Backbone and ligand atoms as CSV (ligand in chain L), in Angstrom:
chain,resi,resn,atom,element,x,y,z
A,1,MET,N,N,92.029,61.724,43.587
A,1,MET,CA,C,93.343,61.471,42.702
A,1,MET,C,C,94.251,60.648,43.752
A,2,SER,N,N,94.336,61.200,45.238
A,2,SER,CA,C,95.233,60.705,46.125
A,2,SER,C,C,94.773,59.289,46.610
A,3,ALA,N,N,93.308,59.021,46.500
A,3,ALA,CA,C,92.554,57.733,46.807
A,3,ALA,C,C,93.045,56.757,45.899
A,4,ALA,N,N,93.265,56.935,44.539
A,4,ALA,CA,C,93.663,56.050,43.715
A,4,ALA,C,C,95.144,55.556,43.803
A,5,PHE,N,N,95.940,56.507,44.279
A,5,PHE,CA,C,97.458,56.139,44.569
A,5,PHE,C,C,97.751,56.354,46.018
A,6,PRO,N,N,97.822,55.374,46.648
A,6,PRO,CA,C,98.092,55.556,48.237
A,6,PRO,C,C,99.406,56.190,48.375
A,7,ALA,N,N,99.553,57.109,49.159
A,7,ALA,CA,C,100.703,57.815,49.687
A,7,ALA,C,C,101.781,56.959,50.271
A,8,ARG,N,N,102.976,57.088,49.616
A,8,ARG,CA,C,103.984,56.333,50.067
A,8,ARG,C,C,104.243,56.341,51.649
A,9,SER,N,N,103.859,57.358,52.201
A,9,SER,CA,C,103.998,57.557,53.473
A,9,SER,C,C,102.936,56.410,54.298
A,10,ALA,N,N,102.263,56.052,53.644
A,10,ALA,CA,C,101.343,54.924,54.470
A,10,ALA,C,C,102.153,53.649,54.495
A,11,LEU,N,N,103.143,53.537,53.587
A,11,LEU,CA,C,103.921,52.607,53.321
A,11,LEU,C,C,105.450,52.634,54.170
A,12,GLY,N,N,105.538,53.932,54.536
A,12,GLY,CA,C,106.760,54.292,55.162
A,12,GLY,C,C,107.752,55.117,54.702
A,13,GLY,N,N,107.398,55.489,53.299
A,13,GLY,CA,C,108.293,56.428,52.519
A,13,GLY,C,C,107.635,57.661,52.331
A,14,ALA,N,N,108.342,58.510,51.668
A,14,ALA,CA,C,107.783,59.874,51.464
A,14,ALA,C,C,106.722,59.837,50.551
A,15,PRO,N,N,105.759,60.702,50.570
A,15,PRO,CA,C,104.548,60.812,49.696
A,15,PRO,C,C,105.054,61.086,48.235
A,16,PRO,N,N,104.608,60.466,47.361
A,16,PRO,CA,C,104.893,60.612,45.809
A,16,PRO,C,C,104.365,61.934,45.446
A,17,HIS,N,N,105.333,62.541,44.556
A,17,HIS,CA,C,104.857,63.836,43.842
A,17,HIS,C,C,103.813,63.465,42.891
A,18,PRO,N,N,103.011,64.438,42.783
A,18,PRO,CA,C,101.623,64.129,41.879
A,18,PRO,C,C,102.062,63.836,40.471
A,19,GLU,N,N,103.091,64.528,40.062
A,19,GLU,CA,C,103.306,64.363,38.543
A,19,GLU,C,C,103.973,62.744,38.504
A,20,THR,N,N,104.847,62.351,39.315
A,20,THR,CA,C,105.214,60.982,39.485
A,20,THR,C,C,104.279,59.923,39.454
A,21,GLY,N,N,103.213,60.068,40.304
A,21,GLY,CA,C,102.078,59.216,40.379
A,21,GLY,C,C,101.457,59.118,38.965
A,22,ARG,N,N,101.223,60.207,38.364
A,22,ARG,CA,C,100.397,60.439,37.149
A,22,ARG,C,C,101.421,59.580,36.018
A,23,ARG,N,N,102.645,59.856,36.025
A,23,ARG,CA,C,103.376,59.452,35.130
A,23,ARG,C,C,103.439,57.822,35.121
A,24,GLU,N,N,103.617,57.345,36.440
A,24,GLU,CA,C,103.357,55.994,36.942
A,24,GLU,C,C,102.121,55.270,36.246
A,25,PHE,N,N,101.170,55.889,36.503
A,25,PHE,CA,C,99.714,55.359,36.194
A,25,PHE,C,C,99.683,55.350,34.776
A,26,LEU,N,N,100.240,56.397,34.027
A,26,LEU,CA,C,100.037,56.303,32.637
A,26,LEU,C,C,101.047,55.382,31.979
A,27,SER,N,N,102.215,55.164,32.673
A,27,SER,CA,C,103.145,54.103,32.045
A,27,SER,C,C,102.474,52.853,32.162
A,28,ARG,N,N,101.919,52.439,33.172
A,28,ARG,CA,C,101.267,51.236,33.508
A,28,ARG,C,C,100.216,50.927,32.409
A,29,ILE,N,N,99.291,52.022,32.197
A,29,ILE,CA,C,98.318,51.754,31.144
A,29,ILE,C,C,98.762,51.660,29.740
A,30,LEU,N,N,99.841,52.370,29.516
A,30,LEU,CA,C,100.397,52.164,28.139
A,30,LEU,C,C,101.246,50.867,28.079
A,31,LEU,N,N,101.593,50.366,29.080
A,31,LEU,CA,C,102.394,48.922,29.139
A,31,LEU,C,C,101.382,48.058,28.942
A,32,ARG,N,N,100.335,48.156,29.555
A,32,ARG,CA,C,99.196,47.180,29.353
A,32,ARG,C,C,98.462,47.317,27.926
A,33,LEU,N,N,98.244,48.550,27.544
A,33,LEU,CA,C,97.836,48.558,26.199
A,33,LEU,C,C,98.765,47.988,25.185
A,34,THR,N,N,99.953,48.303,25.201
A,34,THR,CA,C,101.064,47.648,24.319
A,34,THR,C,C,101.037,46.191,24.361
A,35,GLY,N,N,100.895,45.683,25.489
A,35,GLY,CA,C,100.887,44.108,25.718
A,35,GLY,C,C,99.525,43.559,24.993
A,36,GLY,N,N,98.404,44.247,25.198
A,36,GLY,CA,C,97.111,43.875,24.704
A,36,GLY,C,C,97.174,44.039,23.280
A,37,LEU,N,N,97.701,45.030,22.571
A,37,LEU,CA,C,97.739,45.287,21.241
A,37,LEU,C,C,98.836,44.249,20.335
A,38,SER,N,N,99.860,43.809,21.381
A,38,SER,CA,C,100.865,42.978,20.996
A,38,SER,C,C,100.199,41.457,20.763
A,39,THR,N,N,99.229,41.164,21.588
A,39,THR,CA,C,98.855,39.943,21.625
A,39,THR,C,C,97.684,39.915,20.554
A,40,LEU,N,N,96.811,40.986,20.240
A,40,LEU,CA,C,95.981,41.161,19.249
A,40,LEU,C,C,96.974,41.006,17.990
A,41,ALA,N,N,97.997,41.614,17.670
A,41,ALA,CA,C,98.796,41.683,16.598
A,41,ALA,C,C,99.134,40.212,16.274
A,42,ALA,N,N,99.615,39.430,17.471
A,42,ALA,CA,C,99.956,38.090,17.282
A,42,ALA,C,C,98.892,37.184,16.773
A,43,LEU,N,N,97.707,37.409,17.144
A,43,LEU,CA,C,96.677,36.571,16.938
A,43,LEU,C,C,95.791,36.965,15.478
A,44,ALA,N,N,96.154,38.137,15.110
A,44,ALA,CA,C,95.567,38.560,13.775
A,44,ALA,C,C,95.530,37.758,12.611
A,45,PRO,N,N,96.506,36.931,12.574
A,45,PRO,CA,C,96.486,36.062,11.249
A,45,PRO,C,C,95.671,34.784,11.625
A,46,LEU,N,N,95.228,34.681,12.724
A,46,LEU,CA,C,94.427,33.488,12.941
A,46,LEU,C,C,93.269,33.350,12.202
A,47,PRO,N,N,92.366,34.349,12.110
A,47,PRO,CA,C,91.195,34.170,11.609
A,47,PRO,C,C,91.112,33.911,9.887
A,48,GLY,N,N,92.279,34.518,9.375
A,48,GLY,CA,C,92.389,34.304,7.990
A,48,GLY,C,C,92.897,32.871,7.737
A,49,TYR,N,N,93.700,32.387,8.826
A,49,TYR,CA,C,94.184,31.083,8.555
A,49,TYR,C,C,92.969,29.949,8.731
A,50,LEU,N,N,92.213,30.301,9.653
A,50,LEU,CA,C,91.036,29.475,9.680
A,50,LEU,C,C,90.087,29.419,8.617
A,51,ARG,N,N,89.945,30.705,8.084
A,51,ARG,CA,C,88.982,30.944,6.931
A,51,ARG,C,C,89.693,30.036,5.775
A,52,SER,N,N,91.021,30.076,5.448
A,52,SER,CA,C,91.488,29.569,4.375
A,52,SER,C,C,91.481,27.936,4.663
A,53,ALA,N,N,91.817,27.724,5.853
A,53,ALA,CA,C,91.770,26.187,6.206
A,53,ALA,C,C,90.406,25.605,5.616
A,54,ARG,N,N,89.385,26.388,6.164
A,54,ARG,CA,C,87.895,25.869,5.946
A,54,ARG,C,C,87.871,25.858,4.296
A,55,ARG,N,N,88.038,27.139,3.726
A,55,ARG,CA,C,87.681,27.108,2.384
A,55,ARG,C,C,88.596,25.823,1.558
A,56,ASP,N,N,89.740,25.591,2.061
A,56,ASP,CA,C,90.593,24.473,1.235
A,56,ASP,C,C,89.940,23.209,1.435
A,57,SER,N,N,89.169,22.833,2.661
A,57,SER,CA,C,88.587,21.720,2.746
A,57,SER,C,C,87.253,21.605,2.231
A,58,ASP,N,N,86.592,22.712,2.016
A,58,ASP,CA,C,85.218,22.802,1.523
A,58,ASP,C,C,85.212,22.682,-0.084
A,59,VAL,N,N,86.237,23.500,-0.589
A,59,VAL,CA,C,86.297,23.705,-1.845
A,59,VAL,C,C,87.258,22.925,-2.564
A,60,GLY,N,N,88.484,22.595,-1.834
A,60,GLY,CA,C,89.632,22.160,-2.345
A,60,GLY,C,C,89.632,20.823,-2.938
A,61,GLY,N,N,89.141,20.718,-4.319
A,61,GLY,CA,C,89.217,19.636,-5.285
A,61,GLY,C,C,88.528,18.481,-4.696
A,62,THR,N,N,89.087,17.273,-5.234
A,62,THR,CA,C,88.546,16.012,-5.237
A,62,THR,C,C,89.204,15.151,-4.117
A,63,THR,N,N,88.680,14.136,-3.815
A,63,THR,CA,C,89.186,12.931,-3.034
A,63,THR,C,C,89.505,11.836,-3.580
A,64,ASP,N,N,90.600,11.324,-3.563
A,64,ASP,CA,C,90.809,10.075,-4.330
A,64,ASP,C,C,90.307,8.952,-3.426
A,65,ALA,N,N,89.331,8.164,-3.837
A,65,ALA,CA,C,88.728,7.126,-3.041
A,65,ALA,C,C,89.174,5.794,-3.420
A,66,GLY,N,N,90.426,5.688,-4.013
A,66,GLY,CA,C,90.955,4.564,-4.389
A,66,GLY,C,C,90.570,3.943,-5.501
A,67,PRO,N,N,91.261,2.906,-6.253
A,67,PRO,CA,C,90.979,2.196,-7.518
A,67,PRO,C,C,89.624,1.709,-7.588
A,68,LEU,N,N,88.897,1.943,-8.629
A,68,LEU,CA,C,87.511,1.236,-8.800
A,68,LEU,C,C,87.769,-0.321,-8.839
A,69,ALA,N,N,88.870,-0.800,-9.392
A,69,ALA,CA,C,89.088,-2.341,-9.469
A,69,ALA,C,C,89.152,-2.895,-8.151
A,70,SER,N,N,89.549,-2.170,-7.118
A,70,SER,CA,C,89.660,-2.696,-5.821
A,70,SER,C,C,88.278,-2.635,-5.097
A,71,LEU,N,N,87.038,-2.319,-5.543
A,71,LEU,CA,C,85.992,-2.057,-4.916
A,71,LEU,C,C,84.700,-2.841,-5.765
A,72,PRO,N,N,84.752,-4.134,-5.568
A,72,PRO,CA,C,83.914,-4.965,-6.188
A,72,PRO,C,C,82.359,-4.386,-6.050
A,73,THR,N,N,81.591,-4.724,-7.092
A,73,THR,CA,C,80.181,-4.609,-7.223
A,73,THR,C,C,79.679,-5.022,-5.779
A,74,GLY,N,N,78.956,-4.362,-5.045
A,74,GLY,CA,C,78.069,-4.749,-3.662
A,74,GLY,C,C,78.881,-4.738,-2.601
A,75,THR,N,N,80.071,-3.941,-2.678
A,75,THR,CA,C,80.845,-3.547,-1.745
A,75,THR,C,C,80.900,-2.103,-1.511
A,76,ALA,N,N,81.423,-1.583,-0.393
A,76,ALA,CA,C,81.674,-0.353,0.001
A,76,ALA,C,C,82.965,-0.074,0.801
A,77,ARG,N,N,83.373,1.216,0.790
A,77,ARG,CA,C,84.408,1.680,1.826
A,77,ARG,C,C,84.147,3.145,2.286
A,78,VAL,N,N,84.569,3.237,3.467
A,78,VAL,CA,C,84.604,4.629,3.964
A,78,VAL,C,C,85.938,5.256,3.846
A,79,VAL,N,N,85.828,6.432,3.286
A,79,VAL,CA,C,87.034,7.460,3.008
A,79,VAL,C,C,86.941,8.732,3.756
A,80,PRO,N,N,87.953,9.469,4.190
A,80,PRO,CA,C,87.894,10.729,4.694
A,80,PRO,C,C,87.454,11.744,3.358
A,81,HIS,N,N,86.644,12.536,3.360
A,81,HIS,CA,C,86.249,13.443,2.405
A,81,HIS,C,C,85.922,14.933,3.029
A,82,ARG,N,N,86.765,15.904,2.643
A,82,ARG,CA,C,86.579,17.185,3.247
A,82,ARG,C,C,86.420,17.310,4.860
A,83,GLY,N,N,87.261,16.342,5.472
A,83,GLY,CA,C,86.943,16.354,7.082
A,83,GLY,C,C,85.939,15.519,7.650
A,84,ARG,N,N,85.229,14.808,6.654
A,84,ARG,CA,C,84.153,14.023,7.181
A,84,ARG,C,C,84.116,12.528,6.362
A,85,PRO,N,N,83.830,11.446,7.206
A,85,PRO,CA,C,83.779,10.408,6.376
A,85,PRO,C,C,82.605,10.013,5.281
A,86,ALA,N,N,83.106,9.588,4.284
A,86,ALA,CA,C,82.260,9.308,2.906
A,86,ALA,C,C,82.052,7.918,2.940
A,87,LEU,N,N,80.862,7.445,2.465
A,87,LEU,CA,C,80.713,6.066,2.262
A,87,LEU,C,C,80.453,5.945,0.658
A,88,VAL,N,N,81.417,5.138,0.174
A,88,VAL,CA,C,81.487,4.938,-1.393
A,88,VAL,C,C,80.859,3.521,-1.661
A,89,VAL,N,N,79.931,3.346,-2.274
A,89,VAL,CA,C,79.065,2.115,-2.620
A,89,VAL,C,C,79.426,1.783,-4.199
A,90,ARG,N,N,79.912,0.569,-4.382
A,90,ARG,CA,C,79.855,0.124,-5.775
A,90,ARG,C,C,78.768,-0.558,-6.236
A,91,LEU,N,N,77.872,-0.089,-6.916
A,91,LEU,CA,C,76.635,-0.476,-7.603
A,91,LEU,C,C,77.121,-1.203,-8.877
A,92,PRO,N,N,76.064,-1.828,-9.526
A,92,PRO,CA,C,76.356,-2.388,-11.053
A,92,PRO,C,C,76.502,-1.150,-11.969
A,93,ASP,N,N,75.842,-0.144,-11.570
A,93,ASP,CA,C,76.036,1.001,-12.687
A,93,ASP,C,C,77.097,1.850,-12.250
A,94,GLY,N,N,77.875,1.567,-11.367
A,94,GLY,CA,C,79.193,2.418,-10.991
A,94,GLY,C,C,79.160,2.630,-9.608
A,95,PRO,N,N,79.963,3.495,-8.984
A,95,PRO,CA,C,80.175,3.974,-7.740
A,95,PRO,C,C,79.174,5.229,-7.322
A,96,VAL,N,N,78.682,5.159,-6.046
A,96,VAL,CA,C,77.864,6.231,-5.611
A,96,VAL,C,C,78.285,6.607,-4.296
A,97,ALA,N,N,78.085,7.778,-3.676
A,97,ALA,CA,C,78.915,8.049,-2.614
A,97,ALA,C,C,78.182,9.083,-1.712
A,98,PHE,N,N,77.947,8.950,-0.406
A,98,PHE,CA,C,77.162,9.796,0.654
A,98,PHE,C,C,78.159,10.136,1.661
A,99,ARG,N,N,77.832,11.281,2.446
A,99,ARG,CA,C,78.484,11.355,3.726
A,99,ARG,C,C,77.803,10.559,4.612
A,100,ALA,N,N,78.906,9.971,5.187
A,100,ALA,CA,C,78.416,8.627,6.117
A,100,ALA,C,C,78.287,9.132,7.416
A,101,VAL,N,N,77.422,10.170,7.470
A,101,VAL,CA,C,76.948,10.788,8.699
A,101,VAL,C,C,75.578,10.746,8.932
A,102,CYS,N,N,75.061,9.897,10.030
A,102,CYS,CA,C,73.589,9.606,10.043
A,102,CYS,C,C,72.896,10.923,10.353
A,103,THR,N,N,71.708,11.074,9.489
A,103,THR,CA,C,71.006,12.308,10.022
A,103,THR,C,C,70.220,12.359,11.005
A,104,HIS,N,N,70.165,11.194,11.935
A,104,HIS,CA,C,69.632,11.339,13.322
A,104,HIS,C,C,70.471,12.090,14.289
A,105,LEU,N,N,71.540,11.410,14.689
A,105,LEU,CA,C,72.336,12.105,15.677
A,105,LEU,C,C,73.875,12.119,15.195
A,106,GLY,N,N,74.103,11.621,13.942
A,106,GLY,CA,C,75.615,11.960,13.636
A,106,GLY,C,C,76.493,10.815,13.506
A,107,CYS,N,N,75.997,9.713,13.927
A,107,CYS,CA,C,76.828,8.268,14.006
A,107,CYS,C,C,77.379,8.050,12.513
A,108,ILE,N,N,78.457,7.063,12.271
A,108,ILE,CA,C,78.872,6.814,11.174
A,108,ILE,C,C,77.934,5.729,10.644
A,109,VAL,N,N,77.444,5.864,9.351
A,109,VAL,CA,C,76.734,5.059,8.670
A,109,VAL,C,C,77.616,3.887,8.032
A,110,HIS,N,N,77.066,2.500,7.921
A,110,HIS,CA,C,77.934,1.504,7.487
A,110,HIS,C,C,76.886,0.831,6.207
A,111,TRP,N,N,77.789,0.130,5.405
A,111,TRP,CA,C,77.229,-0.671,4.290
A,111,TRP,C,C,76.875,-1.981,4.866
A,112,ASP,N,N,75.442,-2.362,4.577
A,112,ASP,CA,C,74.944,-3.642,4.781
A,112,ASP,C,C,74.963,-4.170,3.459
A,113,GLY,N,N,76.053,-5.222,3.022
A,113,GLY,CA,C,76.042,-5.750,1.748
A,113,GLY,C,C,75.042,-6.696,1.647
A,114,LYS,N,N,74.405,-7.347,2.663
A,114,LYS,CA,C,73.618,-8.465,2.633
A,114,LYS,C,C,72.102,-8.066,2.065
A,115,ARG,N,N,71.861,-6.861,2.772
A,115,ARG,CA,C,70.675,-6.261,2.697
A,115,ARG,C,C,70.697,-5.051,1.409
A,116,GLY,N,N,71.929,-4.700,1.143
A,116,GLY,CA,C,72.071,-3.713,0.131
A,116,GLY,C,C,71.336,-2.456,0.549
A,117,GLU,N,N,71.917,-2.004,1.598
A,117,GLU,CA,C,71.345,-0.599,2.138
A,117,GLU,C,C,72.544,-0.344,3.172
A,118,MET,N,N,72.299,1.024,3.529
A,118,MET,CA,C,73.133,1.788,4.560
A,118,MET,C,C,72.389,1.665,5.980
A,119,ARG,N,N,73.155,1.227,6.860
A,119,ARG,CA,C,72.671,1.184,8.338
A,119,ARG,C,C,73.291,1.972,9.312
A,120,CYS,N,N,72.730,2.479,10.240
A,120,CYS,CA,C,73.424,3.384,11.422
A,120,CYS,C,C,73.414,2.280,12.575
A,121,PRO,N,N,74.661,2.198,13.189
A,121,PRO,CA,C,74.583,1.320,14.072
A,121,PRO,C,C,74.156,1.685,15.357
A,122,CYS,N,N,73.826,2.977,15.603
A,122,CYS,CA,C,73.573,3.567,16.821
A,122,CYS,C,C,72.186,3.268,17.288
A,123,HIS,N,N,71.281,3.749,16.383
A,123,HIS,CA,C,69.705,3.564,16.786
A,123,HIS,C,C,68.878,2.805,15.616
A,124,GLY,N,N,69.792,2.324,14.637
A,124,GLY,CA,C,69.152,1.382,13.768
A,124,GLY,C,C,68.288,2.121,12.490
A,125,ALA,N,N,68.840,3.517,12.197
A,125,ALA,CA,C,68.416,3.897,10.862
A,125,ALA,C,C,68.928,3.016,9.805
A,126,ARG,N,N,67.901,2.850,8.747
A,126,ARG,CA,C,68.325,2.304,7.605
A,126,ARG,C,C,68.079,3.280,6.306
A,127,TYR,N,N,68.981,3.208,5.410
A,127,TYR,CA,C,68.908,3.928,4.215
A,127,TYR,C,C,68.862,3.329,2.917
A,128,ASP,N,N,68.175,3.807,1.875
A,128,ASP,CA,C,68.260,3.054,0.639
A,128,ASP,C,C,69.524,3.344,-0.131
A,129,LEU,N,N,69.443,2.867,-1.530
A,129,LEU,CA,C,70.605,3.134,-2.180
A,129,LEU,C,C,70.751,4.724,-2.942
A,130,SER,N,N,69.636,5.349,-2.677
A,130,SER,CA,C,69.537,6.639,-2.904
A,130,SER,C,C,69.759,7.776,-1.721
A,131,GLY,N,N,70.072,6.835,-0.459
A,131,GLY,CA,C,70.217,7.946,0.690
A,131,GLY,C,C,69.187,8.091,1.455
A,132,ARG,N,N,68.120,7.774,1.047
A,132,ARG,CA,C,66.574,8.111,1.615
A,132,ARG,C,C,66.456,7.089,2.877
A,133,PRO,N,N,65.980,7.839,3.956
A,133,PRO,CA,C,65.750,6.859,5.197
A,133,PRO,C,C,64.616,5.957,4.959
A,134,ILE,N,N,64.688,4.462,5.105
A,134,ILE,CA,C,63.647,3.820,5.070
A,134,ILE,C,C,62.986,3.240,6.312
A,135,SER,N,N,63.727,3.234,7.391
A,135,SER,CA,C,63.259,2.974,8.667
A,135,SER,C,C,64.106,3.527,9.740
A,136,GLY,N,N,63.550,3.526,11.105
A,136,GLY,CA,C,64.403,3.973,12.223
A,136,GLY,C,C,64.161,5.373,12.403
A,137,PRO,N,N,64.975,5.995,13.176
A,137,PRO,CA,C,64.562,7.531,13.707
A,137,PRO,C,C,65.158,8.779,12.536
A,138,ALA,N,N,66.004,8.264,11.836
A,138,ALA,CA,C,66.462,9.356,10.827
A,138,ALA,C,C,65.320,9.902,10.097
A,139,ARG,N,N,65.263,11.084,9.714
A,139,ARG,CA,C,64.308,11.899,8.961
A,139,ARG,C,C,64.771,12.178,7.510
A,140,GLY,N,N,65.741,12.610,7.755
A,140,GLY,CA,C,66.772,13.122,6.694
A,140,GLY,C,C,67.513,12.204,5.764
A,141,PRO,N,N,67.675,12.514,4.284
A,141,PRO,CA,C,68.400,11.677,3.525
A,141,PRO,C,C,69.865,11.910,3.846
A,142,LEU,N,N,70.901,10.784,3.664
A,142,LEU,CA,C,72.087,11.199,3.524
A,142,LEU,C,C,72.533,11.986,2.450
A,143,ALA,N,N,73.445,12.864,2.638
A,143,ALA,CA,C,73.878,13.738,1.760
A,143,ALA,C,C,74.840,13.209,0.497
A,144,PRO,N,N,74.225,13.268,-0.622
A,144,PRO,CA,C,75.064,12.780,-1.846
A,144,PRO,C,C,76.270,13.526,-1.857
A,145,ILE,N,N,77.240,12.738,-2.449
A,145,ILE,CA,C,78.477,13.425,-3.120
A,145,ILE,C,C,78.739,12.882,-4.314
A,146,PRO,N,N,79.235,14.033,-5.213
A,146,PRO,CA,C,79.401,13.674,-6.751
A,146,PRO,C,C,80.480,12.748,-6.713
A,147,VAL,N,N,80.547,11.926,-7.617
A,147,VAL,CA,C,81.693,10.725,-7.809
A,147,VAL,C,C,81.799,10.717,-9.320
A,148,ALA,N,N,83.056,10.473,-9.574
A,148,ALA,CA,C,83.553,10.052,-10.777
A,148,ALA,C,C,84.676,9.253,-10.975
A,149,VAL,N,N,84.814,8.525,-12.023
A,149,VAL,CA,C,85.907,7.669,-12.481
A,149,VAL,C,C,86.819,8.158,-13.332
A,150,GLU,N,N,88.117,8.470,-12.923
A,150,GLU,CA,C,89.117,8.978,-13.726
A,150,GLU,C,C,90.296,8.071,-13.663
A,151,LYS,N,N,90.687,7.485,-14.771
A,151,LYS,CA,C,91.862,6.698,-15.099
A,151,LYS,C,C,91.760,5.579,-13.867
A,152,GLY,N,N,90.514,4.780,-13.951
A,152,GLY,CA,C,90.301,3.974,-12.920
A,152,GLY,C,C,90.295,4.124,-11.620
A,153,ALA,N,N,90.222,5.356,-11.140
A,153,ALA,CA,C,90.548,5.718,-9.762
A,153,ALA,C,C,88.974,6.454,-9.474
A,154,ILE,N,N,88.470,6.028,-8.202
A,154,ILE,CA,C,87.244,6.735,-7.987
A,154,ILE,C,C,87.573,8.117,-7.157
A,155,ARG,N,N,86.786,9.218,-7.825
A,155,ARG,CA,C,87.264,10.588,-7.292
A,155,ARG,C,C,85.869,11.142,-6.777
A,156,LEU,N,N,85.985,11.588,-5.537
A,156,LEU,CA,C,84.807,12.351,-5.021
A,156,LEU,C,C,85.049,13.854,-5.092
A,157,GLY,N,N,83.676,14.430,-5.527
A,157,GLY,CA,C,83.905,15.851,-5.678
A,157,GLY,C,C,83.253,16.708,-4.618
L,1,FES,FE1,FE,71.750,7.166,13.501
L,1,FES,FE2,FE,70.615,7.641,15.691
L,1,FES,S1,S,72.652,8.536,15.155
L,1,FES,S2,S,70.026,6.288,13.998
């Protein structure tokens, strides 16, 4: 016990009463526990906030991808959708959309209107109009995104 609490006499003062040393020790422990609990209490809402933020972005409704009239057939635009870029392409039958994230290493895929396909600028992956890879290092298809046209506006689901 005395090894954990050096005697004050070693510092030039009177040795502490054994009860005083124990009280100081307990006070310090309680102070640290209280501080730790306060920190935990302050951070307690954080996981819930992060979960709700994720839920909102994953489930939270649709994305307005702009007016259909401003996207001529054979053109495309990239819009943010649930925290990631989405590529919206206007085909003769209507708009289609995909996550614009290359399945090789995650670069942003672009629309190549001359060839009528989607291309990745990083390593040259090419995707057809259904999102399937047709050449290059990508092995998986681009993830499709549901599209609807409501009151002349393109909406991504
Ligand atoms: Fe797209 Fe490599 S990241 S081809």
